[in-house]
C-alpha positions in Angstrom: 47.9 36.3 65.1 51.7 35.6 64.8 53.8 35.6 67.9 56.7 38.1 68.4 60.2 36.9 69.4 61.8 39.3 71.8 65.7 39.8 71.9 66.3 36.9 69.6 69.5 38.3 68.0 71.0 39.1 71.5 70.2 35.6 72.7 71.7 33.9 69.7 74.8 36.1 69.8 75.5 35.0 73.4 75.2 31.4 72.4 77.5 31.8 69.4 80.0 33.6 71.6 80.0 30.7 74.1 80.7 28.4 71.2 83.6 30.6 70.0 82.2 31.6 66.6 80.4 34.4 65.0 76.6 34.3 64.9 75.1 33.0 61.6 73.0 35.5 59.8 71.0 33.0 57.8 70.5 29.2 57.9 69.4 27.6 54.7 66.9 24.8 55.1 68.2 21.4 54.1 67.3 19.8 50.8 66.1 16.3 51.2 66.9 13.9 48.4 64.7 11.1 49.6 61.2 11.7 50.8 59.6 8.3 51.5 56.7 9.9 53.3 55.4 11.1 50.0 55.8 7.8 48.2 53.8 5.6 50.6 50.4 5.0 49.0 51.2 7.7 46.4 48.6 7.6 43.7 46.2 5.4 45.6 42.5 5.9 44.7 39.9 6.6 47.4 38.6 3.1 47.1 42.1 1.7 47.6 42.5 4.0 50.7 39.2 2.7 52.1 40.6 -0.9 51.7 43.7 0.1 53.6 41.6 1.7 56.3 39.5 -1.4 56.6 42.5 -3.6 57.1 44.0 -1.3 59.7 40.7 -1.2 61.6 41.3 -4.9 62.4 44.6 -4.0 64.0 43.1 -1.2 66.1 40.1 -3.1 67.4 37.6 -0.8 65.5 34.5 -1.8 63.7 34.0 -0.2 60.3 30.8 0.2 58.2 30.7 1.5 54.7 27.5 3.0 53.4 26.1 5.5 51.0 24.6 8.8 52.2 21.1 7.6 51.4 21.5 4.6 53.7 23.5 6.4 56.4 20.5 6.7 58.7 19.8 3.0 58.8 23.5 2.2 59.2 23.9 4.6 62.1 20.7 3.3 63.8 22.1 -0.3 63.5 25.3 0.6 65.2 23.5 2.6 67.9 21.2 -0.4 68.6 24.2 -2.8 68.7 25.8 -0.5 71.3 22.7 -0.6 73.5 21.1 2.7 72.6 20.0 4.5 75.8 21.8 7.9 75.5 23.8 9.7 72.8 25.8 12.9 72.9 26.8 14.7 69.7 28.3 18.0 68.4 26.1 20.9 67.3 27.0 20.4 63.6 25.0 21.2 60.5 26.5 18.2 58.7 24.2 15.8 60.6 21.3 17.5 58.9 23.2 17.5 55.5 23.7 13.8 55.9 20.0 13.3 56.3 20.1 12.3 60.0 17.7 14.9 61.5 14.7 12.6 61.4 16.6 9.8 63.0 18.1 11.9 65.8 15.1 14.2 66.5 12.2 12.0 66.0 13.0 8.3 65.9 15.4 8.3 68.8 13.0 10.0 71.3 10.3 7.5 70.2 12.8 4.7 71.0 13.6 6.2 74.4 17.1 7.1 73.3 18.1 10.4 74.9 20.0 12.8 72.7 22.1 15.7 74.0 23.6 18.2 71.6 26.7 20.1 72.7 25.8 23.6 73.9 28.8 26.0 74.5 26.6 28.1 76.8 26.3 25.2 79.3 29.9 24.0 79.9 29.2 22.1 83.1 26.1 20.4 81.7 28.1 19.4 78.6 30.6 17.5 80.6 27.9 15.9 82.8 26.0 14.7 79.7 29.2 13.4 78.0 30.2 11.5 81.2 26.8 9.8 81.4 26.2 9.2 77.7 26.5 5.6 76.4 27.5 6.8 72.9 29.4 9.8 71.5 29.0 10.7 67.8 31.5 12.9 66.0 32.7 13.6 62.4 36.2 13.2 61.0 37.8 16.2 59.2 40.8 14.2 57.9 41.2 10.5 58.0 44.5 8.6 57.9 44.1 5.3 56.0 47.5 3.9 57.0 47.0 4.2 60.8 43.2 4.2 61.0 43.2 7.6 62.6 40.3 10.1 62.6 41.2 13.8 63.0 38.7 15.8 64.9 38.6 19.6 65.0 37.1 21.0 68.2 35.5 24.4 68.7 32.7 25.9 70.8 30.1 23.7 69.2 32.3 20.6 69.0 33.6 19.7 72.4 36.4 17.1 72.5 34.7 15.4 75.5 32.1 13.9 73.0 34.8 11.6 71.7 36.6 11.0 75.1 34.0 10.5 77.8 31.1 8.2 76.5 31.6 4.5 76.8 31.3 4.0 73.0 32.4 6.2 70.1 31.0 6.4 66.6 32.9 8.5 64.1 31.4 9.4 60.8 34.0 9.4 58.1 33.2 11.1 54.8 35.1 9.2 52.1 36.4 12.5 50.7 38.3 13.1 54.0 40.5 10.0 53.6 44.2 10.6 52.9 47.1 8.1 52.9 48.9 9.1 56.2 50.0 11.7 58.6 52.1 13.4 55.9 49.0 14.6 54.0 47.1 15.4 57.2 49.8 17.7 58.5 50.2 19.3 55.1 46.4 19.9 54.9 46.4 21.6 58.3 49.4 23.7 57.4 47.7 24.9 54.2 44.6 25.9 56.2 46.8 28.0 58.5 48.6 29.6 55.6 45.4 30.5 53.8 44.2 32.3 56.9 41.5 29.8 57.8 40.4 29.8 61.5 41.8 26.5 62.8 40.3 24.6 65.7 41.6 25.4 69.2 42.2 21.6 69.7 43.0 19.0 67.0 42.6 15.4 68.1 44.1 12.4 66.3 42.1 9.4 67.4 42.9 5.9 66.5 40.1 3.6 67.5 39.1 3.0 71.1 41.4 4.0 74.0 44.2 1.5 74.7 47.5 1.3 76.4 50.4 -1.2 76.5 52.5 0.7 79.1 52.5 -2.2 81.5 54.6 -5.2 80.4 53.7 -4.4 76.7 50.3 -6.0 77.3 47.5 -4.2 75.3 44.6 -3.1 77.4 41.6 -1.6 75.5 39.4 1.0 77.2 41.8 2.3 79.8 41.0 6.0 79.6 38.2 6.6 77.1 35.7 4.7 74.9 36.0 0.9 75.2 34.4 0.4 71.7 34.6 2.4 68.5 33.0 2.2 65.1 33.9 4.1 62.0 31.1 4.7 59.5 32.6 5.6 56.1 30.1 7.6 54.0 30.3 7.3 50.2 30.0 11.1 49.7 31.9 11.2 46.3 
Protein backbone atom coordinates (compact mmCIF):
# COMPACT_ATOMS: atom_id res chain seq x y z
CA UNK A 1 0.00 0.00 0.00
CA UNK A 2 1.43 3.37 -1.03
CA UNK A 3 1.66 6.18 1.50
CA UNK A 4 -0.24 9.44 1.13
CA UNK A 5 1.53 12.80 1.47
CA UNK A 6 -0.69 15.41 3.14
CA UNK A 7 -0.41 19.17 2.38
CA UNK A 8 2.72 18.72 0.31
CA UNK A 9 2.15 21.67 -2.02
CA UNK A 10 1.36 24.04 0.85
CA UNK A 11 4.48 22.94 2.70
CA UNK A 12 6.75 23.33 -0.34
CA UNK A 13 5.22 26.72 -1.20
CA UNK A 14 6.10 28.02 2.26
CA UNK A 15 9.69 26.89 1.85
CA UNK A 16 9.95 28.50 -1.60
CA UNK A 17 8.50 31.73 -0.19
CA UNK A 18 11.14 31.81 2.53
CA UNK A 19 13.79 31.33 -0.15
CA UNK A 20 12.36 34.22 -2.14
CA UNK A 21 11.38 32.31 -5.24
CA UNK A 22 8.37 30.72 -6.85
CA UNK A 23 7.76 27.04 -6.09
CA UNK A 24 8.97 24.63 -8.76
CA UNK A 25 6.25 22.59 -10.38
CA UNK A 26 8.50 19.79 -11.57
CA UNK A 27 12.05 18.68 -10.95
CA UNK A 28 13.69 16.59 -13.62
CA UNK A 29 15.88 13.79 -12.30
CA UNK A 30 19.59 14.20 -13.12
CA UNK A 31 21.21 12.27 -15.93
CA UNK A 32 24.36 10.55 -14.75
CA UNK A 33 27.06 10.31 -17.40
CA UNK A 34 29.26 7.99 -15.36
CA UNK A 35 27.88 4.99 -13.53
CA UNK A 36 30.83 3.03 -12.12
CA UNK A 37 28.51 1.00 -9.92
CA UNK A 38 27.35 -0.87 -13.02
CA UNK A 39 30.86 -1.44 -14.40
CA UNK A 40 32.36 -3.21 -11.41
CA UNK A 41 32.37 -6.96 -12.09
CA UNK A 42 30.18 -6.36 -15.14
CA UNK A 43 29.93 -9.50 -17.23
CA UNK A 44 31.43 -11.71 -14.53
CA UNK A 45 30.28 -15.32 -14.69
CA UNK A 46 28.84 -17.06 -11.64
CA UNK A 47 32.09 -18.99 -11.24
CA UNK A 48 34.04 -15.73 -11.28
CA UNK A 49 31.68 -14.25 -8.70
CA UNK A 50 32.18 -17.31 -6.49
CA UNK A 51 35.94 -16.73 -6.69
CA UNK A 52 35.44 -13.09 -5.64
CA UNK A 53 33.24 -14.24 -2.77
CA UNK A 54 35.86 -16.76 -1.65
CA UNK A 55 38.54 -14.09 -1.53
CA UNK A 56 36.32 -11.67 0.36
CA UNK A 57 35.42 -14.32 2.94
CA UNK A 58 39.06 -14.29 4.03
CA UNK A 59 38.72 -10.58 4.82
CA UNK A 60 35.51 -10.96 6.81
CA UNK A 61 36.66 -13.94 8.92
CA UNK A 62 34.13 -16.30 7.35
CA UNK A 63 34.62 -19.91 6.34
CA UNK A 64 33.28 -20.88 2.93
CA UNK A 65 32.39 -24.32 1.62
CA UNK A 66 31.41 -25.05 -1.99
CA UNK A 67 29.36 -28.14 -2.70
CA UNK A 68 26.87 -29.66 -5.08
CA UNK A 69 23.27 -30.15 -3.99
CA UNK A 70 23.79 -33.92 -3.91
CA UNK A 71 26.62 -33.50 -1.35
CA UNK A 72 25.02 -30.69 0.65
CA UNK A 73 23.87 -32.94 3.47
CA UNK A 74 27.40 -34.22 4.11
CA UNK A 75 28.87 -30.74 3.83
CA UNK A 76 26.38 -29.28 6.29
CA UNK A 77 26.90 -32.15 8.72
CA UNK A 78 30.66 -31.57 8.65
CA UNK A 79 30.26 -27.88 9.49
CA UNK A 80 27.76 -28.62 12.26
CA UNK A 81 30.14 -31.19 13.78
CA UNK A 82 33.06 -28.75 13.56
CA UNK A 83 30.92 -26.20 15.39
CA UNK A 84 30.25 -28.66 18.20
CA UNK A 85 26.75 -29.81 17.27
CA UNK A 86 24.51 -29.76 20.39
CA UNK A 87 21.63 -27.55 19.23
CA UNK A 88 20.43 -26.00 15.99
CA UNK A 89 17.69 -23.48 15.23
CA UNK A 90 16.40 -22.98 11.68
CA UNK A 91 13.66 -21.26 9.75
CA UNK A 92 10.50 -23.06 8.72
CA UNK A 93 11.47 -23.16 5.07
CA UNK A 94 10.53 -25.67 2.36
CA UNK A 95 13.91 -25.14 0.72
CA UNK A 96 15.59 -27.30 3.36
CA UNK A 97 13.50 -30.20 2.04
CA UNK A 98 14.15 -29.20 -1.58
CA UNK A 99 17.90 -29.26 -0.86
CA UNK A 100 17.58 -32.84 0.41
CA UNK A 101 18.22 -32.03 4.08
CA UNK A 102 15.08 -33.54 5.65
CA UNK A 103 16.72 -36.85 6.56
CA UNK A 104 19.74 -35.13 8.08
CA UNK A 105 17.71 -32.69 10.16
CA UNK A 106 14.81 -34.90 11.21
CA UNK A 107 16.48 -38.28 11.61
CA UNK A 108 20.27 -38.11 11.79
CA UNK A 109 20.51 -35.15 14.14
CA UNK A 110 18.14 -36.57 16.79
CA UNK A 111 20.09 -39.83 16.68
CA UNK A 112 23.30 -37.84 17.25
CA UNK A 113 21.71 -35.94 20.17
CA UNK A 114 21.62 -32.69 18.21
CA UNK A 115 18.50 -30.76 19.17
CA UNK A 116 16.69 -29.09 16.28
CA UNK A 117 14.20 -26.28 16.75
CA UNK A 118 12.21 -24.95 13.80
CA UNK A 119 10.86 -21.40 14.00
CA UNK A 120 7.16 -21.32 14.91
CA UNK A 121 5.44 -17.95 14.55
CA UNK A 122 2.71 -19.05 16.96
CA UNK A 123 5.27 -19.30 19.78
CA UNK A 124 7.15 -15.97 19.74
CA UNK A 125 8.61 -16.22 23.25
CA UNK A 126 9.74 -19.81 22.74
CA UNK A 127 11.35 -18.83 19.43
CA UNK A 128 13.55 -16.26 21.16
CA UNK A 129 14.40 -18.62 24.01
CA UNK A 130 15.44 -21.36 21.60
CA UNK A 131 17.47 -18.96 19.44
CA UNK A 132 19.28 -17.60 22.50
CA UNK A 133 20.24 -21.08 23.67
CA UNK A 134 21.06 -22.57 20.27
CA UNK A 135 24.66 -23.27 19.39
CA UNK A 136 24.05 -22.89 15.64
CA UNK A 137 21.58 -20.93 13.53
CA UNK A 138 21.00 -21.98 9.91
CA UNK A 139 19.48 -19.62 7.33
CA UNK A 140 19.34 -19.24 3.53
CA UNK A 141 20.54 -16.25 1.51
CA UNK A 142 18.10 -14.65 -0.93
CA UNK A 143 20.71 -12.43 -2.61
CA UNK A 144 24.47 -12.68 -2.10
CA UNK A 145 26.93 -9.85 -2.76
CA UNK A 146 30.24 -11.22 -4.02
CA UNK A 147 32.18 -7.98 -3.63
CA UNK A 148 31.51 -7.56 0.09
CA UNK A 149 30.74 -11.14 1.09
CA UNK A 150 27.25 -10.18 2.20
CA UNK A 151 24.24 -12.47 2.52
CA UNK A 152 20.80 -10.87 2.23
CA UNK A 153 18.15 -12.51 4.39
CA UNK A 154 14.41 -11.86 4.05
CA UNK A 155 12.50 -12.34 7.29
CA UNK A 156 8.82 -13.17 7.63
CA UNK A 157 6.58 -15.03 10.05
CA UNK A 158 8.40 -18.31 9.37
CA UNK A 159 11.88 -16.79 9.07
CA UNK A 160 12.72 -14.95 12.26
CA UNK A 161 15.76 -12.68 12.11
CA UNK A 162 16.85 -13.93 15.55
CA UNK A 163 17.98 -17.18 13.92
CA UNK A 164 20.93 -15.34 12.37
CA UNK A 165 21.59 -13.01 15.33
CA UNK A 166 21.35 -14.93 18.61
CA UNK A 167 23.08 -18.33 18.21
CA UNK A 168 26.81 -18.50 18.85
CA UNK A 169 27.56 -19.71 15.31
CA UNK A 170 25.89 -18.98 11.99
CA UNK A 171 25.63 -21.14 8.90
CA UNK A 172 24.17 -19.48 5.81
CA UNK A 173 23.27 -21.59 2.79
CA UNK A 174 24.01 -19.69 -0.42
CA UNK A 175 22.50 -20.99 -3.65
CA UNK A 176 24.98 -20.12 -6.39
CA UNK A 177 22.13 -18.61 -8.41
CA UNK A 178 21.69 -15.88 -5.77
CA UNK A 179 25.19 -14.44 -6.18
CA UNK A 180 25.40 -10.96 -7.75
CA UNK A 181 28.36 -8.59 -8.06
CA UNK A 182 27.53 -6.02 -5.39
CA UNK A 183 24.97 -3.83 -3.58
CA UNK A 184 23.92 -2.19 -6.87
CA UNK A 185 22.38 -5.38 -8.20
CA UNK A 186 20.89 -6.35 -4.84
CA UNK A 187 19.10 -3.01 -4.46
CA UNK A 188 17.88 -3.22 -8.04
CA UNK A 189 16.52 -6.73 -7.47
CA UNK A 190 14.64 -5.64 -4.36
CA UNK A 191 13.22 -2.62 -6.20
CA UNK A 192 12.02 -4.84 -9.05
CA UNK A 193 10.26 -7.12 -6.58
CA UNK A 194 8.41 -4.13 -5.12
CA UNK A 195 7.49 -2.74 -8.54
CA UNK A 196 6.14 -6.10 -9.67
CA UNK A 197 3.85 -6.23 -6.66
CA UNK A 198 5.63 -9.03 -4.85
CA UNK A 199 5.17 -9.20 -1.10
CA UNK A 200 8.51 -8.15 0.33
CA UNK A 201 9.88 -9.20 3.69
CA UNK A 202 9.06 -7.02 6.68
CA UNK A 203 12.78 -6.96 7.49
CA UNK A 204 15.70 -7.29 5.06
CA UNK A 205 19.05 -8.03 6.71
CA UNK A 206 22.43 -7.55 5.04
CA UNK A 207 24.84 -9.81 6.93
CA UNK A 208 28.57 -9.82 6.29
CA UNK A 209 30.19 -12.66 8.19
CA UNK A 210 30.25 -12.93 11.99
CA UNK A 211 29.45 -9.91 14.11
CA UNK A 212 32.36 -7.51 14.50
CA UNK A 213 33.14 -3.97 15.53
CA UNK A 214 36.10 -1.62 15.28
CA UNK A 215 34.50 1.32 17.07
CA UNK A 216 37.12 1.45 19.82
CA UNK A 217 40.54 2.66 18.62
CA UNK A 218 39.89 1.03 15.21
CA UNK A 219 40.73 -2.38 16.66
CA UNK A 220 38.63 -5.15 15.11
CA UNK A 221 36.79 -7.31 17.63
CA UNK A 222 34.83 -10.29 16.28
CA UNK A 223 31.75 -11.57 18.08
CA UNK A 224 30.69 -8.44 19.92
CA UNK A 225 26.93 -8.56 19.40
CA UNK A 226 26.06 -11.73 17.51
CA UNK A 227 27.58 -14.95 16.13
CA UNK A 228 31.29 -15.28 16.79
CA UNK A 229 31.77 -17.70 13.89
CA UNK A 230 30.16 -17.94 10.47
CA UNK A 231 30.28 -20.32 7.53
CA UNK A 232 28.83 -19.83 4.06
CA UNK A 233 27.92 -22.99 2.17
CA UNK A 234 27.68 -22.24 -1.55
CA UNK A 235 25.38 -24.69 -3.32
CA UNK A 236 26.02 -25.44 -6.99
CA UNK A 237 22.34 -25.19 -7.92
CA UNK A 238 22.82 -24.20 -11.56
